[in-house]
C-alpha positions as CSV (number, residue, x, y, z in Angstrom):
1,X,0.0,-0.1,0.1
2,X,1.3,3.0,-0.7
3,X,-0.5,5.6,2.0
4,X,-2.7,5.2,4.6
5,X,-6.3,4.2,3.8
6,X,-9.3,6.1,5.5
7,X,-12.7,5.9,5.1
8,X,-14.2,7.2,2.5
9,X,-11.7,6.2,0.0
10,X,-12.1,3.5,-3.0
11,X,-10.1,0.5,-3.1
12,X,-10.0,-2.6,-5.0
13,X,-10.5,-5.2,-1.8
14,X,-8.0,-8.2,-3.1
15,X,-6.0,-9.7,-5.7
16,X,-8.8,-11.6,-7.0
17,X,-11.1,-8.6,-7.4
18,X,-10.7,-7.7,-10.9
19,X,-9.7,-3.8,-10.9
20,X,-12.6,-2.2,-12.7
21,X,-15.2,0.3,-12.4
22,X,-17.9,-2.2,-11.4
23,X,-15.5,-3.9,-8.5
24,X,-14.7,0.1,-7.3
25,X,-15.2,-0.5,-2.7
26,X,-15.8,2.3,-0.5
27,X,-14.3,2.2,3.0
28,X,-17.2,2.5,5.6
29,X,-15.0,1.4,8.9
30,X,-11.3,0.2,9.7
31,X,-11.2,-2.0,13.5
32,X,-8.4,-3.8,13.9
33,X,-6.8,-3.1,10.2
34,X,-9.7,-5.0,8.8
35,X,-11.4,-2.6,6.3
36,X,-15.1,-3.4,6.4
37,X,-16.3,-1.5,2.9
38,X,-19.4,-1.9,0.5
39,X,-18.8,-1.9,-3.4
40,X,-20.1,1.4,-4.8
41,X,-21.8,-0.2,-7.8
42,X,-24.7,-1.9,-7.6
43,X,-22.6,-4.8,-10.0
44,X,-21.8,-7.6,-7.2
45,X,-23.7,-9.1,-5.3
46,X,-21.6,-9.2,-2.4
47,X,-22.6,-5.7,-0.8
48,X,-20.3,-5.4,1.9
49,X,-17.2,-7.1,1.6
50,X,-13.9,-6.6,3.9
51,X,-10.3,-7.0,3.4
52,X,-6.9,-6.7,5.3
53,X,-5.5,-5.6,2.7
54,X,-7.0,-3.8,0.1
55,X,-5.8,-1.8,-2.6
56,X,-6.5,2.0,-3.3
57,X,-8.0,3.0,-6.7
58,X,-5.4,5.7,-7.2
59,X,-2.7,3.2,-6.3
60,X,-3.7,2.0,-9.9
61,X,-3.7,5.9,-11.6
62,X,-7.0,6.4,-12.0
63,X,-9.3,8.7,-10.9
64,X,-13.4,7.8,-9.8
65,X,-15.5,10.6,-10.8
66,X,-19.1,10.7,-8.6
67,X,-22.5,12.3,-9.9
68,X,-26.0,11.6,-10.1
69,X,-26.5,8.1,-8.6
70,X,-23.9,7.5,-10.9
71,X,-20.0,6.9,-11.2
72,X,-17.3,6.0,-13.3
73,X,-13.3,5.5,-13.5
74,X,-10.8,6.7,-15.7
75,X,-6.8,6.0,-16.3
76,X,-4.8,9.7,-15.6
77,X,-1.4,8.4,-15.0
78,X,0.5,5.0,-14.3
79,X,-0.4,1.8,-12.1
80,X,2.3,1.7,-9.2
81,X,-0.4,-1.4,-7.8
82,X,1.2,-4.6,-7.2
83,X,0.0,-8.2,-6.2
84,X,1.0,-9.3,-3.3
85,X,3.6,-11.3,-4.7
86,X,5.1,-8.0,-6.2
87,X,4.2,-8.3,-9.9
88,X,2.7,-5.3,-11.5
89,X,-1.2,-4.7,-11.5
90,X,-2.8,-3.1,-14.1
91,X,-6.6,-1.5,-14.0
92,X,-8.4,-4.2,-16.3
93,X,-11.6,-2.1,-17.1
94,X,-14.4,-4.7,-17.8
95,X,-18.5,-3.9,-17.7
96,X,-19.8,-0.7,-18.5
97,X,-17.2,2.4,-18.0
98,X,-20.1,4.3,-16.2
99,X,-22.0,2.4,-13.0
100,X,-25.1,3.2,-11.0
101,X,-23.8,4.0,-7.3
102,X,-25.7,1.7,-4.2
103,X,-27.6,4.2,-1.9
104,X,-25.6,3.4,1.3
105,X,-22.2,3.4,-0.5
106,X,-23.2,6.7,-1.6
107,X,-24.1,7.8,1.4
108,X,-20.8,7.0,3.0
109,X,-18.7,8.9,0.0
110,X,-21.0,12.2,0.4
111,X,-20.6,12.2,4.4
112,X,-16.8,11.5,4.4
113,X,-16.2,14.1,2.1
114,X,-18.1,16.6,4.4
115,X,-16.7,15.2,7.3
116,X,-13.3,15.5,6.0
117,X,-13.9,19.4,5.6
118,X,-14.8,20.0,8.8
119,X,-19.0,20.1,8.3
120,X,-21.8,18.2,10.2
């Protein structure tokens, strides 16, 4: 991991989740170094995954844009993400580029942004 992962960060849960827009999760809580998340897209059937070693979406060189109940991710620089064995890990877009957000995951996103600006 390149930097500390915080509540509200976008992550890919583990080495087996394909790094693509539909598999982006948002960190909802952190307990004993276990990251409790919600998939941001309505695509995955599982809603609340957890991981001890997620990868920040930004490590893939990708930025996430959220607007009006939808989101998309687009590459803006080279990936610096690595698999647990140290091999390079690239963004692998699959499925629709624009995804619909889950309501509760969207709430985590907006709450984390307002709290980081000192708002209630």
